[in-house]
Backbone atoms as SQL, in Angstrom:
CREATE TABLE atoms (id INTEGER PRIMARY KEY, chain TEXT, resi INTEGER, resn TEXT, atom TEXT, x REAL, y REAL, z REAL);
INSERT INTO atoms VALUES
  (1, 'A', 1, 'MET', 'N', 0.487, -1.367, 0.027),
  (2, 'A', 1, 'MET', 'CA', -0.399, -0.030, -0.431),
  (3, 'A', 1, 'MET', 'C', 1.133, 1.149, 0.118),
  (4, 'A', 2, 'SER', 'N', 0.554, 2.057, -0.951),
  (5, 'A', 2, 'SER', 'CA', 1.267, 3.121, -1.157),
  (6, 'A', 2, 'SER', 'C', 1.050, 4.275, -0.244),
  (7, 'A', 3, 'LYS', 'N', 1.564, 4.914, 0.323),
  (8, 'A', 3, 'LYS', 'CA', 1.214, 6.141, 1.773),
  (9, 'A', 3, 'LYS', 'C', 1.182, 7.914, 1.112),
  (10, 'A', 4, 'VAL', 'N', -0.032, 8.311, 0.799),
  (11, 'A', 4, 'VAL', 'CA', 0.130, 9.910, 0.014),
  (12, 'A', 4, 'VAL', 'C', -0.045, 10.764, 1.171),
  (13, 'A', 5, 'LEU', 'N', 1.034, 11.811, 1.276),
  (14, 'A', 5, 'LEU', 'CA', 0.739, 12.819, 1.809),
  (15, 'A', 5, 'LEU', 'C', 0.547, 14.007, 0.939),
  (16, 'A', 6, 'PHE', 'N', -1.039, 14.845, 0.915),
  (17, 'A', 6, 'PHE', 'CA', -1.053, 16.171, 0.357),
  (18, 'A', 6, 'PHE', 'C', -1.005, 17.391, 1.514),
  (19, 'A', 7, 'ILE', 'N', -0.775, 18.338, 0.559),
  (20, 'A', 7, 'ILE', 'CA', 0.496, 19.514, 1.515),
  (21, 'A', 7, 'ILE', 'C', -0.605, 20.575, 0.594),
  (22, 'A', 8, 'CYS', 'N', -0.945, 21.540, 1.456),
  (23, 'A', 8, 'CYS', 'CA', -1.118, 22.874, 1.015),
  (24, 'A', 8, 'CYS', 'C', -0.560, 24.003, 2.200),
  (25, 'A', 9, 'SER', 'N', -1.589, 25.345, 2.116),
  (26, 'A', 9, 'SER', 'CA', -0.541, 25.950, 2.977),
  (27, 'A', 9, 'SER', 'C', -1.522, 25.993, 4.260),
  (28, 'A', 10, 'ARG', 'N', -2.412, 25.789, 4.591),
  (29, 'A', 10, 'ARG', 'CA', -3.558, 26.203, 6.064),
  (30, 'A', 10, 'ARG', 'C', -4.146, 24.884, 5.970),
  (31, 'A', 11, 'ASN', 'N', -4.300, 23.564, 4.978),
  (32, 'A', 11, 'ASN', 'CA', -4.973, 22.621, 5.556),
  (33, 'A', 11, 'ASN', 'C', -6.339, 22.608, 5.550),
  (34, 'A', 12, 'GLN', 'N', -6.742, 23.525, 4.514),
  (35, 'A', 12, 'GLN', 'CA', -8.057, 24.178, 4.905),
  (36, 'A', 12, 'GLN', 'C', -9.581, 23.552, 3.576),
  (37, 'A', 13, 'TRP', 'N', -8.632, 23.598, 2.227),
  (38, 'A', 13, 'TRP', 'CA', -9.366, 23.657, 0.916),
  (39, 'A', 13, 'TRP', 'C', -8.606, 22.562, 0.129),
  (40, 'A', 14, 'ARG', 'N', -7.571, 22.939, -0.122),
  (41, 'A', 14, 'ARG', 'CA', -6.763, 21.994, -1.428),
  (42, 'A', 14, 'ARG', 'C', -6.584, 20.857, -0.743),
  (43, 'A', 15, 'SER', 'N', -5.651, 20.559, 0.039),
  (44, 'A', 15, 'SER', 'CA', -4.974, 19.346, 0.580),
  (45, 'A', 15, 'SER', 'C', -6.458, 18.542, 1.143),
  (46, 'A', 16, 'PRO', 'N', -7.320, 19.054, 2.397),
  (47, 'A', 16, 'PRO', 'CA', -7.932, 18.027, 2.621),
  (48, 'A', 16, 'PRO', 'C', -9.157, 17.346, 1.681),
  (49, 'A', 17, 'THR', 'N', -9.552, 18.805, 0.397),
  (50, 'A', 17, 'THR', 'CA', -10.190, 18.047, -0.568),
  (51, 'A', 17, 'THR', 'C', -9.379, 16.923, -1.384),
  (52, 'A', 18, 'ALA', 'N', -8.151, 16.851, -1.371),
  (53, 'A', 18, 'ALA', 'CA', -7.190, 15.332, -1.927),
  (54, 'A', 18, 'ALA', 'C', -7.287, 14.329, -1.401),
  (55, 'A', 19, 'GLU', 'N', -7.320, 14.848, -0.137),
  (56, 'A', 19, 'GLU', 'CA', -7.564, 13.718, 0.890),
  (57, 'A', 19, 'GLU', 'C', -8.900, 13.261, 0.838),
  (58, 'A', 20, 'ALA', 'N', -10.191, 13.737, 0.648),
  (59, 'A', 20, 'ALA', 'CA', -11.133, 13.068, 0.472),
  (60, 'A', 20, 'ALA', 'C', -11.369, 12.184, -0.874),
  (61, 'A', 21, 'VAL', 'N', -10.606, 13.088, -1.938),
  (62, 'A', 21, 'VAL', 'CA', -11.112, 12.610, -3.345),
  (63, 'A', 21, 'VAL', 'C', -9.903, 10.992, -3.440),
  (64, 'A', 22, 'TRP', 'N', -9.332, 11.037, -2.518),
  (65, 'A', 22, 'TRP', 'CA', -8.031, 10.030, -3.018),
  (66, 'A', 22, 'TRP', 'C', -9.358, 8.871, -1.873),
  (67, 'A', 23, 'ARG', 'N', -9.305, 9.432, -0.749),
  (68, 'A', 23, 'ARG', 'CA', -9.401, 8.482, 0.542),
  (69, 'A', 23, 'ARG', 'C', -10.135, 6.705, -0.045),
  (70, 'A', 24, 'LYS', 'N', -10.972, 6.805, -1.077),
  (71, 'A', 24, 'LYS', 'CA', -11.401, 5.539, -1.011),
  (72, 'A', 24, 'LYS', 'C', -10.774, 4.064, -1.988),
  (73, 'A', 25, 'GLN', 'N', -9.676, 4.956, -2.693),
  (74, 'A', 25, 'GLN', 'CA', -8.844, 4.329, -3.414),
  (75, 'A', 25, 'GLN', 'C', -8.205, 2.957, -3.033),
  (76, 'A', 26, 'PRO', 'N', -8.275, 2.405, -3.833),
  (77, 'A', 26, 'PRO', 'CA', -7.666, 0.773, -2.776),
  (78, 'A', 26, 'PRO', 'C', -6.067, 1.039, -3.566),
  (79, 'A', 27, 'ASN', 'N', -5.532, 0.324, -2.351),
  (80, 'A', 27, 'ASN', 'CA', -3.955, 0.436, -2.756),
  (81, 'A', 27, 'ASN', 'C', -3.179, 1.951, -2.276),
  (82, 'A', 28, 'ILE', 'N', -3.853, 2.624, -2.094),
  (83, 'A', 28, 'ILE', 'CA', -3.155, 3.651, -1.364),
  (84, 'A', 28, 'ILE', 'C', -3.742, 4.500, -0.320),
  (85, 'A', 29, 'SER', 'N', -3.055, 4.678, 0.755),
  (86, 'A', 29, 'SER', 'CA', -3.864, 5.249, 2.294),
  (87, 'A', 29, 'SER', 'C', -3.017, 7.059, 2.004),
  (88, 'A', 30, 'VAL', 'N', -4.431, 7.694, 2.582),
  (89, 'A', 30, 'VAL', 'CA', -3.309, 9.344, 2.756),
  (90, 'A', 30, 'VAL', 'C', -3.691, 9.956, 3.899),
  (91, 'A', 31, 'ARG', 'N', -3.661, 11.190, 3.578),
  (92, 'A', 31, 'ARG', 'CA', -3.036, 12.213, 4.831),
  (93, 'A', 31, 'ARG', 'C', -3.645, 13.601, 4.177),
  (94, 'A', 32, 'SER', 'N', -3.002, 14.743, 5.308),
  (95, 'A', 32, 'SER', 'CA', -3.077, 15.985, 4.658),
  (96, 'A', 32, 'SER', 'C', -2.790, 16.516, 5.584),
  (97, 'A', 33, 'ALA', 'N', -1.747, 17.828, 5.057),
  (98, 'A', 33, 'ALA', 'CA', -1.527, 18.842, 6.405),
  (99, 'A', 33, 'ALA', 'C', -1.173, 20.144, 5.911),
  (100, 'A', 34, 'GLY', 'N', -0.813, 20.939, 6.639),
  (101, 'A', 34, 'GLY', 'CA', -0.195, 22.121, 5.755),
  (102, 'A', 34, 'GLY', 'C', 1.338, 23.031, 6.198),
  (103, 'A', 35, 'THR', 'N', 1.483, 23.608, 5.637),
  (104, 'A', 35, 'THR', 'CA', 2.593, 24.318, 6.346),
  (105, 'A', 35, 'THR', 'C', 2.813, 25.539, 6.892),
  (106, 'A', 36, 'SER', 'N', 1.494, 25.792, 6.844),
  (107, 'A', 36, 'SER', 'CA', 1.326, 27.494, 7.786),
  (108, 'A', 36, 'SER', 'C', 1.336, 26.650, 9.284),
  (109, 'A', 37, 'PRO', 'N', 2.024, 27.892, 10.197),
  (110, 'A', 37, 'PRO', 'CA', 1.922, 27.574, 11.568),
  (111, 'A', 37, 'PRO', 'C', 0.122, 27.629, 11.993),
  (112, 'A', 38, 'LYS', 'N', -0.438, 28.414, 11.116),
  (113, 'A', 38, 'LYS', 'CA', -2.029, 28.216, 11.233),
  (114, 'A', 38, 'LYS', 'C', -2.619, 27.435, 10.520),
  (115, 'A', 39, 'ALA', 'N', -2.198, 26.166, 10.175),
  (116, 'A', 39, 'ALA', 'CA', -2.891, 24.923, 9.536),
  (117, 'A', 39, 'ALA', 'C', -3.929, 24.731, 10.313),
  (118, 'A', 40, 'ARG', 'N', -4.772, 23.821, 9.678),
  (119, 'A', 40, 'ARG', 'CA', -5.677, 23.083, 10.544),
  (120, 'A', 40, 'ARG', 'C', -4.943, 22.232, 11.396),
  (121, 'A', 41, 'ARG', 'N', -3.776, 21.495, 10.436),
  (122, 'A', 41, 'ARG', 'CA', -3.006, 20.475, 10.986),
  (123, 'A', 41, 'ARG', 'C', -1.819, 20.867, 10.503),
  (124, 'A', 42, 'THR', 'N', -0.676, 20.967, 10.926),
  (125, 'A', 42, 'THR', 'CA', 0.449, 21.112, 10.188),
  (126, 'A', 42, 'THR', 'C', 1.339, 20.352, 10.061),
  (127, 'A', 43, 'VAL', 'N', 2.179, 20.158, 9.277),
  (128, 'A', 43, 'VAL', 'CA', 2.826, 19.025, 8.666),
  (129, 'A', 43, 'VAL', 'C', 4.021, 18.753, 9.566),
  (130, 'A', 44, 'SER', 'N', 4.092, 17.818, 10.079),
  (131, 'A', 44, 'SER', 'CA', 5.296, 17.183, 10.975),
  (132, 'A', 44, 'SER', 'C', 5.954, 16.314, 10.776),
  (133, 'A', 45, 'GLN', 'N', 7.027, 16.243, 11.166),
  (134, 'A', 45, 'GLN', 'CA', 8.105, 14.737, 11.029),
  (135, 'A', 45, 'GLN', 'C', 7.620, 13.641, 10.850),
  (136, 'A', 46, 'ALA', 'N', 6.634, 13.346, 11.780),
  (137, 'A', 46, 'ALA', 'CA', 5.999, 12.079, 11.717),
  (138, 'A', 46, 'ALA', 'C', 5.146, 12.040, 10.262),
  (139, 'A', 47, 'ASP', 'N', 4.640, 12.847, 9.774),
  (140, 'A', 47, 'ASP', 'CA', 4.109, 12.627, 8.494),
  (141, 'A', 47, 'ASP', 'C', 4.911, 12.811, 7.039),
  (142, 'A', 48, 'ILE', 'N', 5.957, 13.226, 7.435),
  (143, 'A', 48, 'ILE', 'CA', 6.846, 13.113, 6.502),
  (144, 'A', 48, 'ILE', 'C', 7.867, 11.541, 6.599),
  (145, 'A', 49, 'ARG', 'N', 7.895, 11.017, 7.446),
  (146, 'A', 49, 'ARG', 'CA', 8.381, 9.536, 7.548),
  (147, 'A', 49, 'ARG', 'C', 7.468, 8.258, 7.155),
  (148, 'A', 50, 'TRP', 'N', 6.120, 9.025, 7.340),
  (149, 'A', 50, 'TRP', 'CA', 4.595, 8.000, 7.286),
  (150, 'A', 50, 'TRP', 'C', 5.069, 8.076, 5.490),
  (151, 'A', 51, 'ALA', 'N', 5.204, 8.922, 4.486),
  (152, 'A', 51, 'ALA', 'CA', 4.329, 9.249, 3.108),
  (153, 'A', 51, 'ALA', 'C', 5.995, 8.279, 2.679),
  (154, 'A', 52, 'ASP', 'N', 5.034, 7.651, 1.445),
  (155, 'A', 52, 'ASP', 'CA', 5.978, 7.201, 0.440),
  (156, 'A', 52, 'ASP', 'C', 5.837, 8.214, -0.911),
  (157, 'A', 53, 'VAL', 'N', 4.825, 8.988, -0.875),
  (158, 'A', 53, 'VAL', 'CA', 5.005, 9.841, -2.063),
  (159, 'A', 53, 'VAL', 'C', 4.153, 11.462, -1.069),
  (160, 'A', 54, 'ILE', 'N', 4.900, 12.566, -1.813),
  (161, 'A', 54, 'ILE', 'CA', 4.295, 13.621, -1.016),
  (162, 'A', 54, 'ILE', 'C', 4.158, 14.453, -2.422),
  (163, 'A', 55, 'VAL', 'N', 2.440, 14.844, -1.893),
  (164, 'A', 55, 'VAL', 'CA', 1.738, 15.695, -3.466),
  (165, 'A', 55, 'VAL', 'C', 1.998, 17.094, -2.708),
  (166, 'A', 56, 'VAL', 'N', 2.618, 17.988, -3.329),
  (167, 'A', 56, 'VAL', 'CA', 2.445, 19.627, -2.939),
  (168, 'A', 56, 'VAL', 'C', 1.229, 20.546, -3.752),
  (169, 'A', 57, 'MET', 'N', 0.888, 21.168, -3.411),
  (170, 'A', 57, 'MET', 'CA', -0.133, 22.399, -4.484),
  (171, 'A', 57, 'MET', 'C', 0.407, 23.230, -5.309),
  (172, 'A', 58, 'GLU', 'N', 1.729, 23.930, -4.045),
  (173, 'A', 58, 'GLU', 'CA', 2.347, 24.638, -4.909),
  (174, 'A', 58, 'GLU', 'C', 4.034, 24.470, -4.913),
  (175, 'A', 59, 'GLN', 'N', 4.512, 25.152, -5.743),
  (176, 'A', 59, 'GLN', 'CA', 6.321, 25.123, -5.293),
  (177, 'A', 59, 'GLN', 'C', 6.886, 25.629, -4.100),
  (178, 'A', 60, 'LYS', 'N', 5.842, 26.613, -3.568),
  (179, 'A', 60, 'LYS', 'CA', 6.661, 27.402, -2.243),
  (180, 'A', 60, 'LYS', 'C', 6.322, 26.263, -1.113),
  (181, 'A', 61, 'HIS', 'N', 5.026, 25.282, -1.307),
  (182, 'A', 61, 'HIS', 'CA', 4.735, 24.103, -0.256),
  (183, 'A', 61, 'HIS', 'C', 6.316, 23.457, 0.047),
  (184, 'A', 62, 'LYS', 'N', 6.858, 23.106, -1.633),
  (185, 'A', 62, 'LYS', 'CA', 7.734, 22.187, -1.899),
  (186, 'A', 62, 'LYS', 'C', 9.192, 22.870, -1.040),
  (187, 'A', 63, 'ASN', 'N', 9.146, 23.716, -1.715),
  (188, 'A', 63, 'ASN', 'CA', 9.904, 25.097, -1.096),
  (189, 'A', 63, 'ASN', 'C', 10.329, 24.646, 0.597),
  (190, 'A', 64, 'ARG', 'N', 9.267, 25.047, 1.350),
  (191, 'A', 64, 'ARG', 'CA', 9.318, 25.160, 2.632),
  (192, 'A', 64, 'ARG', 'C', 9.399, 23.456, 3.596),
  (193, 'A', 65, 'LEU', 'N', 8.628, 22.991, 2.368),
  (194, 'A', 65, 'LEU', 'CA', 9.206, 21.147, 2.948),
  (195, 'A', 65, 'LEU', 'C', 10.670, 21.047, 3.046),
  (196, 'A', 66, 'VAL', 'N', 11.096, 21.468, 2.043),
  (197, 'A', 66, 'VAL', 'CA', 12.610, 20.940, 1.859),
  (198, 'A', 66, 'VAL', 'C', 13.807, 21.637, 2.570),
  (199, 'A', 67, 'THR', 'N', 13.125, 23.209, 3.219),
  (200, 'A', 67, 'THR', 'CA', 13.610, 24.185, 3.722),
  (201, 'A', 67, 'THR', 'C', 13.692, 23.363, 5.819),
  (202, 'A', 68, 'GLU', 'N', 12.382, 23.038, 5.907),
  (203, 'A', 68, 'GLU', 'CA', 12.573, 22.391, 7.106),
  (204, 'A', 68, 'GLU', 'C', 12.741, 20.761, 7.368),
  (205, 'A', 69, 'PHE', 'N', 12.729, 19.954, 6.312),
  (206, 'A', 69, 'PHE', 'CA', 12.757, 18.506, 6.840),
  (207, 'A', 69, 'PHE', 'C', 14.048, 18.044, 5.494),
  (208, 'A', 70, 'THR', 'N', 15.022, 18.991, 5.290),
  (209, 'A', 70, 'THR', 'CA', 15.844, 18.436, 4.319),
  (210, 'A', 70, 'THR', 'C', 16.020, 16.716, 4.452),
  (211, 'A', 71, 'ARG', 'N', 16.460, 16.290, 5.819),
  (212, 'A', 71, 'ARG', 'CA', 16.901, 14.991, 5.622),
  (213, 'A', 71, 'ARG', 'C', 16.355, 14.142, 5.223),
  (214, 'A', 72, 'LEU', 'N', 14.849, 14.539, 6.075),
  (215, 'A', 72, 'LEU', 'CA', 13.850, 13.238, 5.890),
  (216, 'A', 72, 'LEU', 'C', 13.135, 13.053, 4.646),
  (217, 'A', 73, 'LEU', 'N', 13.362, 14.083, 3.376),
  (218, 'A', 73, 'LEU', 'CA', 12.595, 14.096, 2.218),
  (219, 'A', 73, 'LEU', 'C', 13.533, 13.430, 1.187),
  (220, 'A', 74, 'ASP', 'N', 14.798, 12.774, 1.628),
  (221, 'A', 74, 'ASP', 'CA', 15.319, 12.237, 0.376),
  (222, 'A', 74, 'ASP', 'C', 15.058, 10.440, 0.313),
  (223, 'A', 75, 'HIS', 'N', 15.265, 10.397, -1.321),
  (224, 'A', 75, 'HIS', 'CA', 14.462, 9.541, -1.653),
  (225, 'A', 75, 'HIS', 'C', 13.045, 9.405, -1.837),
  (226, 'A', 76, 'LYS', 'N', 12.363, 10.264, -1.471),
  (227, 'A', 76, 'LYS', 'CA', 10.864, 10.562, -1.590),
  (228, 'A', 76, 'LYS', 'C', 10.556, 11.284, -2.812),
  (229, 'A', 77, 'PRO', 'N', 9.797, 10.926, -3.649),
  (230, 'A', 77, 'PRO', 'CA', 9.190, 11.901, -4.535),
  (231, 'A', 77, 'PRO', 'C', 8.171, 13.155, -3.907),
  (232, 'A', 78, 'ILE', 'N', 8.599, 13.926, -4.556),
  (233, 'A', 78, 'ILE', 'CA', 7.564, 15.210, -4.312),
  (234, 'A', 78, 'ILE', 'C', 6.887, 15.931, -5.712),
  (235, 'A', 79, 'HIS', 'N', 5.795, 15.644, -6.039),
  (236, 'A', 79, 'HIS', 'CA', 5.113, 15.908, -7.004),
  (237, 'A', 79, 'HIS', 'C', 4.181, 17.673, -6.726),
  (238, 'A', 80, 'VAL', 'N', 4.586, 18.791, -7.395),
  (239, 'A', 80, 'VAL', 'CA', 3.950, 19.894, -7.426),
  (240, 'A', 80, 'VAL', 'C', 2.931, 19.858, -8.572),
  (241, 'A', 81, 'LEU', 'N', 1.727, 19.829, -8.047),
  (242, 'A', 81, 'LEU', 'CA', 0.618, 19.941, -8.925),
  (243, 'A', 81, 'LEU', 'C', 0.274, 21.088, -9.416),
  (244, 'A', 82, 'GLU', 'N', 0.672, 22.282, -8.838),
  (245, 'A', 82, 'GLU', 'CA', 0.445, 23.890, -9.467),
  (246, 'A', 82, 'GLU', 'C', -0.852, 24.344, -9.405),
  (247, 'A', 83, 'ILE', 'N', -1.390, 24.185, -8.348),
  (248, 'A', 83, 'ILE', 'CA', -2.932, 24.310, -7.936),
  (249, 'A', 83, 'ILE', 'C', -2.940, 25.574, -6.859),
  (250, 'A', 84, 'PRO', 'N', -3.359, 26.710, -7.641),
  (251, 'A', 84, 'PRO', 'CA', -3.783, 28.159, -6.933),
  (252, 'A', 84, 'PRO', 'C', -4.670, 27.985, -6.065),
  (253, 'A', 85, 'ASP', 'N', -4.353, 28.803, -4.704),
  (254, 'A', 85, 'ASP', 'CA', -5.319, 29.192, -3.843),
  (255, 'A', 85, 'ASP', 'C', -6.121, 29.612, -4.086),
  (256, 'A', 86, 'GLU', 'N', -7.215, 29.517, -4.808),
  (257, 'A', 86, 'GLU', 'CA', -8.528, 30.137, -5.436),
  (258, 'A', 86, 'GLU', 'C', -9.697, 28.880, -5.411),
  (259, 'A', 87, 'TYR', 'N', -9.505, 27.715, -4.586),
  (260, 'A', 87, 'TYR', 'CA', -11.069, 27.078, -4.442),
  (261, 'A', 87, 'TYR', 'C', -11.134, 26.805, -3.224),
  (262, 'A', 88, 'LYS', 'N', -12.851, 26.105, -2.892),
  (263, 'A', 88, 'LYS', 'CA', -13.176, 25.936, -1.372),
  (264, 'A', 88, 'LYS', 'C', -13.169, 24.511, -1.550),
  (265, 'A', 89, 'TYR', 'N', -12.977, 24.059, -0.070),
  (266, 'A', 89, 'TYR', 'CA', -13.428, 22.761, -0.046),
  (267, 'A', 89, 'TYR', 'C', -14.520, 22.243, -1.152),
  (268, 'A', 90, 'MET', 'N', -13.865, 21.044, -1.668),
  (269, 'A', 90, 'MET', 'CA', -15.030, 19.821, -2.452),
  (270, 'A', 90, 'MET', 'C', -15.191, 20.927, -3.608),
  (271, 'A', 91, 'ASP', 'N', -14.738, 21.896, -3.919),
  (272, 'A', 91, 'ASP', 'CA', -15.112, 22.688, -5.253),
  (273, 'A', 91, 'ASP', 'C', -15.071, 21.502, -6.331),
  (274, 'A', 92, 'PRO', 'N', -16.418, 21.316, -7.238),
  (275, 'A', 92, 'PRO', 'CA', -16.082, 20.616, -8.173),
  (276, 'A', 92, 'PRO', 'C', -14.831, 20.808, -9.168),
  (277, 'A', 93, 'GLU', 'N', -14.578, 21.698, -9.570),
  (278, 'A', 93, 'GLU', 'CA', -13.650, 21.906, -10.562),
  (279, 'A', 93, 'GLU', 'C', -12.190, 21.190, -10.132),
  (280, 'A', 94, 'LEU', 'N', -11.981, 21.805, -8.409),
  (281, 'A', 94, 'LEU', 'CA', -10.493, 21.177, -7.886),
  (282, 'A', 94, 'LEU', 'C', -10.743, 19.650, -7.946),
  (283, 'A', 95, 'VAL', 'N', -12.229, 18.964, -7.910),
  (284, 'A', 95, 'VAL', 'CA', -12.186, 17.957, -7.621),
  (285, 'A', 95, 'VAL', 'C', -11.718, 17.063, -8.726),
  (286, 'A', 96, 'GLU', 'N', -11.874, 17.567, -9.671),
  (287, 'A', 96, 'GLU', 'CA', -11.659, 17.097, -11.231),
  (288, 'A', 96, 'GLU', 'C', -10.088, 17.068, -12.058),
  (289, 'A', 97, 'ILE', 'N', -9.589, 18.351, -11.172),
  (290, 'A', 97, 'ILE', 'CA', -8.219, 18.636, -11.323),
  (291, 'A', 97, 'ILE', 'C', -7.270, 17.520, -10.792),
  (292, 'A', 98, 'LEU', 'N', -7.983, 17.395, -9.229),
  (293, 'A', 98, 'LEU', 'CA', -7.176, 16.236, -8.585),
  (294, 'A', 98, 'LEU', 'C', -7.362, 15.311, -9.161),
  (295, 'A', 99, 'LYS', 'N', -8.396, 14.947, -9.425),
  (296, 'A', 99, 'LYS', 'CA', -8.499, 13.511, -10.285),
  (297, 'A', 99, 'LYS', 'C', -7.700, 13.105, -11.317),
  (298, 'A', 100, 'GLU', 'N', -7.160, 14.275, -11.980),
  (299, 'A', 100, 'GLU', 'CA', -6.376, 14.109, -13.199),
  (300, 'A', 100, 'GLU', 'C', -5.122, 14.386, -13.211),
  (301, 'A', 101, 'THR', 'N', -4.714, 14.666, -12.076),
  (302, 'A', 101, 'THR', 'CA', -3.411, 15.186, -11.881),
  (303, 'A', 101, 'THR', 'C', -2.422, 14.350, -10.704),
  (304, 'A', 102, 'VAL', 'N', -3.499, 14.247, -9.943),
  (305, 'A', 102, 'VAL', 'CA', -3.165, 13.208, -8.946),
  (306, 'A', 102, 'VAL', 'C', -2.941, 11.924, -9.731),
  (307, 'A', 103, 'GLY', 'N', -3.999, 11.347, -10.108),
  (308, 'A', 103, 'GLY', 'CA', -4.063, 10.214, -11.061),
  (309, 'A', 103, 'GLY', 'C', -2.577, 9.983, -11.625),
  (310, 'A', 104, 'ALA', 'N', -2.650, 11.038, -12.796),
  (311, 'A', 104, 'ALA', 'CA', -1.417, 10.656, -13.470),
  (312, 'A', 104, 'ALA', 'C', -0.007, 10.601, -12.897),
  (313, 'A', 105, 'CYS', 'N', 0.300, 11.668, -11.801),
  (314, 'A', 105, 'CYS', 'CA', 1.279, 11.234, -10.866),
  (315, 'A', 105, 'CYS', 'C', 1.619, 10.064, -10.014),
  (316, 'A', 106, 'LEU', 'N', 0.586, 9.179, -9.749),
  (317, 'A', 106, 'LEU', 'CA', 0.521, 8.134, -8.983),
  (318, 'A', 106, 'LEU', 'C', 0.338, 6.965, -9.992),
  (319, 'A', 107, 'GLU', 'N', -0.022, 7.382, -11.041),
  (320, 'A', 107, 'GLU', 'CA', -0.179, 6.131, -12.115),
  (321, 'A', 107, 'GLU', 'C', -1.248, 5.363, -11.674),
  (322, 'A', 108, 'LEU', 'N', -2.204, 6.213, -11.023),
  (323, 'A', 108, 'LEU', 'CA', -3.773, 5.599, -10.690),
  (324, 'A', 108, 'LEU', 'C', -4.962, 5.453, -12.046),
  (325, 'A', 109, 'GLN', 'N', -4.401, 5.959, -12.798),
  (326, 'A', 109, 'GLN', 'CA', -5.562, 6.565, -14.092),
  (327, 'A', 109, 'GLN', 'C', -6.411, 5.305, -14.734);
């Protein structure tokens, strides 16, 4: 089973939507977190250790992870989706984008 960690800034809209969309997919386990100290759930060392694959919404999220968790990220693929912070939780357009982009990077389509 592959463990996928979804990351955005505040863990309010994009990464929880991704978690909800992919939660029922067989053969993967999912979590979400945010890079901001004000995130609903802030990404931790335990999250990074847990994940096999990390999926971030923007390049700035990858940059923050690399700055904070450099050594823990060795040999962990990080996919940058380039999804801007302009969607609400479970926005139908966001759901479609996540199905396409995440499915492609995890080869689950």
